[in-house]
C-alpha positions in Angstrom: -105.9 55.7 -80.2 -106.7 54.7 -76.8 -107.7 51.0 -77.9 -105.0 50.8 -80.0 -101.8 52.1 -77.7 -104.0 49.9 -74.7 -103.4 46.9 -76.9 -99.6 47.8 -77.6 -98.6 47.7 -74.8 -100.0 44.3 -74.2 -98.3 42.6 -76.6 -94.5 43.3 -76.7 -92.3 42.8 -80.3 -90.7 39.9 -78.8 -93.3 37.6 -78.1 -95.3 35.8 -81.1 -95.6 32.2 -82.1 -93.4 30.0 -84.7 -91.8 32.2 -87.4 -92.3 30.6 -91.2 -89.7 29.0 -92.8 -87.8 30.7 -94.3 -85.3 30.0 -97.4 -82.0 31.1 -97.3 -80.7 34.6 -98.6 -78.9 34.3 -101.3 -75.4 35.0 -100.1 -72.9 38.1 -101.2 -70.7 37.6 -104.0 -67.4 36.3 -104.4 -68.0 34.9 -100.8 -64.8 33.5 -100.7 -61.3 34.1 -102.1 -57.8 32.2 -102.2 -55.7 33.9 -100.6 -51.6 33.7 -101.9 -50.4 31.5 -99.2 -53.0 29.6 -96.7 -53.7 31.6 -93.5 -55.1 30.2 -90.6 -58.6 29.0 -90.8 -60.9 28.6 -88.7 -62.0 25.6 -87.3 -65.4 25.6 -89.5 -68.2 23.0 -87.9 -70.7 21.5 -90.0 -74.1 21.9 -90.1 -76.4 19.8 -88.1 -77.5 17.0 -90.3 -80.8 15.0 -90.1 -79.1 11.5 -90.5 -76.5 9.0 -91.3 -77.8 7.4 -94.3 -81.5 7.1 -96.1 -84.1 10.1 -95.8 -84.3 11.6 -92.5 -88.0 11.4 -90.8 -90.6 14.3 -92.1 -90.8 15.2 -88.6 -87.3 15.5 -88.3 -87.2 17.1 -91.5 -90.2 19.8 -90.5 -88.3 20.7 -87.2 -85.0 21.7 -88.6 -86.9 24.1 -91.4 -88.6 26.1 -88.7 -85.6 26.1 -86.2 -81.4 25.8 -86.4 -78.6 26.7 -84.5 -75.6 27.6 -84.9 -73.3 25.0 -86.9 -70.2 25.6 -84.7 -72.8 22.8 -82.3 -72.8 20.3 -84.7 -76.8 19.1 -83.3 -77.9 16.4 -84.1 -81.8 16.1 -85.2 -82.1 14.9 -81.0 -79.7 17.9 -80.2 -81.8 20.1 -82.6 -85.2 18.6 -80.1 -83.7 18.9 -77.1 -82.8 22.9 -77.6 -85.6 22.8 -78.6 -87.5 21.5 -75.2 -88.6 25.0 -72.4 -89.3 22.9 -69.9 -85.7 20.7 -70.1 -83.8 24.4 -70.9 -81.0 22.2 -71.3 -77.9 24.1 -72.1 -75.6 23.6 -75.3 -72.1 24.1 -76.0 -69.9 23.1 -78.9 -68.3 18.7 -78.5 -65.3 18.1 -77.0 -63.8 17.1 -80.1 -60.9 18.6 -80.0 -62.3 20.8 -82.7 -62.5 23.5 -80.7 -63.0 27.6 -82.0 -60.8 30.2 -82.4 -58.3 31.0 -79.2 -60.1 28.2 -77.6 -63.5 30.2 -76.8 -66.1 28.8 -74.9 -69.8 28.9 -76.0 -72.9 28.4 -74.0 -76.4 28.8 -75.1 -80.2 28.0 -73.5 -84.0 28.2 -75.4 -86.3 30.9 -73.2 -89.0 29.5 -70.9 -91.7 29.9 -73.2 -91.4 33.7 -74.2 -91.3 33.0 -78.4 -91.4 28.6 -79.7 -87.5 28.9 -80.8 -84.6 29.9 -79.6 -84.3 33.6 -81.7 -80.7 33.7 -81.0 -78.2 33.2 -83.2 -74.1 33.0 -83.3 -71.3 33.1 -84.9 -67.2 32.9 -84.8 -65.1 32.5 -87.5 -61.9 33.6 -88.7 -62.7 36.0 -92.3 -59.6 35.7 -94.9 -59.4 40.0 -96.5 -58.2 40.2 -99.6 -56.9 43.6 -101.4 -59.5 45.0 -104.1 -56.9 47.1 -105.2 -53.6 48.9 -104.5 -53.0 52.2 -102.7 -51.8 53.8 -106.0 -55.5 53.0 -107.6 -54.3 50.1 -109.6 -56.2 46.8 -109.5 -53.7 44.6 -107.2 -52.2 41.7 -108.2 -53.0 38.2 -107.0 -49.1 37.9 -106.2 -48.5 41.2 -104.5 -48.8 41.5 -101.1 -50.6 39.6 -98.6 -54.0 40.2 -97.1 -55.3 40.0 -93.9 -57.0 37.9 -91.0 -59.2 38.6 -88.6 -61.1 36.7 -85.9 -64.7 38.0 -85.7 -67.0 36.6 -83.2 -70.9 37.8 -83.2 -74.3 36.7 -80.9 -77.0 38.3 -82.8 -80.8 38.2 -80.2 -83.9 38.5 -82.5 -86.8 39.6 -81.8 -91.1 39.1 -83.4 -88.9 36.3 -85.1 -85.5 34.5 -85.9 -85.1 36.1 -89.4 -83.4 38.6 -88.8 -81.0 37.4 -86.3 -80.4 34.7 -88.6 -79.2 36.2 -91.7 -77.5 38.2 -89.9 -75.6 35.3 -88.1 -75.0 34.0 -91.6 -73.6 37.5 -94.0 -72.2 40.3 -91.1 -68.7 39.4 -91.5 -68.7 38.7 -95.1 -70.0 42.5 -95.4 -67.0 43.3 -93.0 -64.8 41.7 -95.0 -66.1 43.7 -97.7 -65.3 46.7 -95.9 -61.8 46.2 -95.4 -61.1 45.1 -99.1 -59.6 48.8 -100.1 -58.4 49.0 -96.6 -55.5 45.8 -96.4 -51.8 47.8 -98.4 -53.2 50.7 -96.5 -53.5 49.2 -92.5 -50.7 47.5 -93.3 -48.3 50.8 -94.2 -47.1 52.4 -90.6 -48.0 55.9 -92.8 -51.1 57.8 -91.8 -54.2 56.7 -94.4 -54.0 58.3 -98.0 -56.7 61.3 -97.3 -57.9 59.8 -101.4 -57.5 56.3 -103.1 -57.0 57.1 -106.6 -59.8 55.8 -109.5 -57.3 53.5 -112.2 -56.3 55.1 -115.0 -58.8 55.7 -117.3 -61.9 54.5 -115.6 -65.3 56.4 -114.8 -64.6 58.9 -112.2 -60.8 59.5 -113.0 -60.0 62.6 -113.7 -57.5 65.6 -113.5 -56.9 66.3 -109.5 -56.2 70.1 -110.6 -59.8 70.9 -112.0 -61.2 69.1 -108.9 -59.4 71.1 -106.6 -59.7 74.4 -104.7 -58.0 77.4 -103.4 -56.1 76.1 -100.7 -56.1 78.6 -98.4 -59.3 78.0 -96.0 -57.6 74.0 -95.9 -54.4 74.3 -94.7 -54.4 71.7 -92.9 -55.1 68.1 -92.5 -57.6 66.3 -90.5 -56.0 63.1 -88.8 -57.6 60.1 -89.8 -55.4 56.3 -87.8 -55.9 53.4 -88.8 -58.1 52.4 -86.4 -60.5 54.6 -87.0 -61.0 53.2 -90.8 -62.4 49.9 -89.1 -63.8 51.4 -87.3 -65.9 53.1 -90.6 -65.2 49.7 -92.1 -67.6 48.2 -89.3 -69.6 50.6 -89.1 -70.7 50.2 -93.0 -71.0 46.8 -93.2 -73.9 47.3 -90.2 -75.3 49.4 -92.6 -75.1 47.1 -95.4 -76.5 44.2 -94.1 -79.2 46.5 -92.8 -80.0 47.4 -96.9 -79.9 44.1 -97.5 -82.6 42.9 -95.5 -84.8 45.6 -96.3 -84.3 44.5 -99.5 -84.9 40.5 -99.5 -87.7 40.9 -96.4 -90.3 40.2 -99.0 -88.8 37.3 -101.1 -87.0 35.6 -98.0 -89.7 36.3 -94.7 -86.3 37.9 -93.1 -89.5 38.7 -90.0 -88.6 40.7 -87.1 -85.4 42.2 -86.7 -81.7 41.6 -83.8 -79.8 43.3 -81.6 -75.6 42.9 -82.8 -73.2 43.0 -80.8 -69.3 41.7 -83.0 -65.7 41.8 -81.8 -63.3 42.2 -84.5 -59.8 42.0 -83.4 -57.5 43.0 -86.4 -53.5 43.7 -86.0 -53.7 44.1 -82.0 -56.7 45.8 -81.7 -60.6 44.3 -80.1 -63.4 45.9 -81.6 -66.2 45.4 -80.1 -69.5 46.6 -82.1 -72.8 46.4 -80.1 -76.0 48.3 -82.1 -78.8 46.4 -79.4 -79.3 45.8 -75.0 -76.8 42.8 -75.3 -73.6 43.6 -73.4 -69.5 43.4 -73.2 -67.4 43.6 -71.1 -63.4 42.4 -69.9 -63.1 40.7 -66.8 -58.6 41.3 -66.0 -57.5 40.7 -63.4 -60.9 41.1 -61.3 -60.9 44.4 -62.6 -64.3 45.3 -64.2 -64.0 47.4 -68.3 -66.8 47.6 -69.9 -67.1 47.7 -73.6 -70.8 48.9 -74.6 -73.3 50.4 -73.2 -77.1 49.6 -74.0 -79.3 50.9 -76.1 -82.1 51.2 -74.5 -85.4 53.3 -74.7 -84.2 55.5 -72.2 -80.6 55.2 -73.0 -81.8 57.1 -76.5 -84.6 59.0 -75.2 -83.2 62.8 -77.0 -82.3 61.7 -79.8 -85.9 60.0 -80.2 -87.6 63.0 -78.9 -84.9 64.9 -81.1 -86.3 62.8 -84.1 -90.2 63.7 -83.4 -89.0 67.4 -83.0 -87.8 67.1 -86.7 -89.6 65.2 -88.5 -93.2 65.6 -86.5 -94.9 63.7 -89.5 -93.1 60.7 -87.9 -95.8 60.6 -85.3 -98.9 60.6 -87.2 -100.4 62.8 -84.8 -100.8 59.9 -82.2 -97.6 60.8 -80.5 -95.9 64.0 -78.2 -92.7 64.0 -78.7 -92.3 65.6 -74.9 -91.6 63.2 -72.2 -94.1 63.7 -69.0 -93.9 61.9 -65.5 -96.8 59.9 -66.1 -100.0 60.1 -68.8 -102.0 63.6 -69.3 -105.2 63.6 -68.2 -107.8 64.7 -69.9 -108.7 66.5 -66.9 -105.5 68.3 -66.5 -105.5 70.8 -69.4 -104.3 74.0 -68.5 -102.5 73.0 -65.3 -99.0 73.7 -65.4 -97.6 69.6 -65.4 -93.0 68.5 -65.3 -91.9 67.7 -68.7 -88.9 66.7 -70.6 -88.0 68.4 -74.2 -85.0 66.8 -76.9 -83.0 69.3 -75.0 -83.2 68.9 -71.8 -81.7 66.2 -69.0 -83.8 67.9 -65.9 -87.2 68.5 -65.5 -89.4 72.2 -66.0 -93.5 72.7 -65.9 -95.4 73.7 -69.0 -99.0 74.4 -69.5 -101.0 71.2 -70.9 -102.1 71.7 -73.7 -104.5 69.4 -76.1 -101.6 67.8 -78.1 -99.6 67.3 -74.8 -102.7 64.6 -74.0 -101.4 62.5 -76.9 -99.6 59.3 -76.3 -95.8 59.5 -75.4 -93.4 58.8 -78.0 -91.2 57.2 -75.4 -93.1 55.5 -71.9 -92.3 52.9 -69.8 -89.0 53.1 -67.2 -86.9 50.2 -67.3 -87.3 46.9 -69.3 -90.8 48.1 -69.7 -89.6 51.0 -71.7 -91.2 51.0 -75.2 -90.3 52.9 -78.6 -94.1 53.8 -79.9 -96.0 51.7 -77.1 -94.4 48.9 -79.1 -90.3 47.8 -78.6 -87.5 47.7 -76.3 -84.7 48.5 -78.1 -83.2 51.5 -79.9 -80.6 50.1 -82.4 -80.1 46.5 -84.4 -80.9 45.5 -87.6 -83.8 44.4 -89.8 -87.3 45.9 -88.6 -88.6 47.1 -91.6 -91.8 45.5 -91.3 -92.3 46.6 -87.8 -96.2 49.0 -87.2 -97.7 50.4 -84.1 -100.3 48.2 -83.0 -103.5 48.0 -85.1 -101.7 51.0 -87.2 -99.6 51.6 -90.0 -97.1 54.2 -88.3 -93.6 52.8 -89.0 -91.3 52.5 -86.3 -88.1 51.6 -88.1 -87.2 55.5 -88.9 -86.4 55.4 -85.1 -84.2 52.4 -84.9 -81.1 52.9 -85.7 -78.6 50.4 -87.7 -75.1 51.5 -87.0 -73.9 50.5 -83.5 -71.0 52.2 -80.8 -67.7 51.1 -81.2 -65.1 50.7 -78.5 -61.8 49.5 -78.9 -59.0 47.5 -76.9 -55.3 47.4 -77.9 -54.6 44.0 -76.6 -50.9 44.8 -76.5 -50.8 47.5 -73.9 -51.3 45.2 -71.3 -50.0 41.9 -69.9 -52.5 39.3 -69.7 -53.2 36.0 -68.8 -54.9 33.5 -69.3 -58.0 34.6 -66.5 -58.4 37.4 -68.4 -61.8 37.4 -70.6 -63.5 39.1 -72.6 -67.7 37.5 -71.5 -70.3 38.6 -74.6 -73.6 38.1 -74.0 -77.4 38.9 -74.8 -79.5 41.0 -72.8 -81.0 36.9 -71.5 -77.7 36.9 -69.2 -77.6 40.4 -68.3 -81.3 41.0 -67.3 -80.7 38.8 -63.4 -76.6 39.2 -63.6 -74.6 42.2 -63.0 -71.1 42.8 -64.3 -69.8 42.0 -60.9 -71.1 38.2 -60.1 -69.7 37.9 -63.7 -66.5 38.5 -63.0 -67.0 36.3 -59.7 -67.9 33.7 -61.7 -64.8 34.1 -63.2 -62.8 33.8 -60.4 -64.4 30.7 -59.3 -64.7 28.5 -62.7 -61.7 29.4 -64.0 -59.8 28.8 -61.1 -60.8 25.3 -60.8 -58.8 24.7 -63.7 -56.0 24.4 -65.1 -54.2 27.5 -66.7 -53.7 25.6 -70.1 -57.1 23.2 -69.9 -58.4 25.0 -73.5 -61.7 23.7 -72.4 -62.4 26.3 -68.8 -63.6 28.7 -71.2 -66.6 26.4 -72.3 -67.1 25.4 -69.3 -67.2 29.0 -67.5 -69.9 29.9 -70.3 -71.4 27.2 -69.6 -71.4 28.5 -65.4 -73.0 31.7 -67.0 -75.6 30.5 -68.8 -77.1 28.2 -65.6 -76.5 31.3 -63.2 -78.7 33.0 -65.1 -80.9 30.3 -66.2 -80.8 28.9 -62.8 -83.2 25.6 -62.0 -86.9 24.7 -62.5 -89.0 24.9 -58.9 -93.0 25.1 -58.3 -93.1 28.7 -60.2 -90.8 29.0 -62.6 -87.0 29.1 -63.1 -85.0 30.3 -59.5 -81.9 32.0 -58.9 -80.5 30.3 -55.8 -81.8 33.6 -53.7 -85.5 32.2 -55.0 -86.3 34.5 -57.1 -86.7 34.1 -60.6 -84.0 32.9 -63.6 -84.2 34.4 -66.6 -87.1 33.4 -68.5 -85.7 34.7 -72.2 -82.5 32.7 -74.3 -79.1 33.4 -73.2 -76.3 33.6 -75.4 -72.8 33.2 -73.8 -69.4 33.9 -75.4 -66.1 33.8 -73.6 -63.4 34.7 -75.5 -59.8 34.6 -73.6 -57.4 37.5 -74.2 -53.9 36.1 -72.7 -52.3 32.0 -72.7 -53.8 30.1 -75.9 -54.4 31.5 -79.1 -52.1 33.4 -81.5 -52.9 36.6 -81.8 -50.3 38.3 -84.4 
């Protein structure tokens, strides 16, 4: 066991070689649905092409199959090679061709400094139309009745142990959200409170006489208040779970290797929903004020949840780990002594007598960025990781990893926003070396150099944030102006303006 643990600590999940080429996963059924009237459409960027006319060189085709970037970047084969260059680490942004992302969103990314063979981050930006599946009464919706809904969507997916999960999530998660919203179209447009039940179509399976289902009302004199906002939150949460389940089903046939952290923003009916599962981060910078819109999920921040699961289901620990936490690894010579410890129900520390089972490796070990679950993975929420095992062991780690995001809501209609108010999304490559205050300072410095109605200002801001975290190449690696190490990780950043360009209605 000791050799196994040493090997596990030495091999981070995020490192590794090239992922194998992977066929595309089949899209969800009914991937597109035509609205009764054409809604505003997102400027969709075409995928990178192999070349104009004739067959592409074999080397180009091979590189494209094993390495892909967001289609809105519109990278040529040469651009793909530059984006995949660890030595140059060129910053990539959508071309300034007039076809901008929704809301004039800014985006920039850069590959890692050799941590993995390819950039394992992925990104998605879409305008999605939702056509109602049925009316509140339960009857199927006629195509000509009512109007659907549009939601704006941004997603950052930070892959680890391969880019397959991140790529799959970037293509399909927004479709799962749309499917979950189909039953809510009419409800969300109705100012009345949501109905308790959605009735089935008369004669359809599941429909029955309600008098046979409802019991005495004495214990149910009142009904819990459910808001429209909470319905959207629930739809997003369910979509994450369904995406994770799809990855589990298709991980063999479609080689969906690894896992990914997911940071998603949905704008719907005046509100911004920020869903985070992993260690990416979102903040709003409004009039110089910083408003956190997410929190990171790591072995340290979720210690008690992990310990509780290990306590309730000790079989998941395989007799090799202990759910208890100690300030350091317990030594055999300390048997019988009293040492500080923390259990799942504790935030403070206490002393306990060291017993034989306390010599097992701790479920959560390390501190900060070095903290790991079962000496293997440094994040506790995300999508995928269904094949992840403790190094040199058959113990699965997935039971300790949650696919459910934390969703925070920001009501855009409650504030007067100026063009300098932005929502910044970044993978951990940005936040490892950049604080919230430093990001806010960059927002002020960059945006003040542009006219308020210049839509390119947000792309320039995203590029400045990526460049600031990457640093410049020197003799001893990529360095920041203070000579500290820059981020060696993949870095991806969205800058979403909250005022000025863009229609939020």
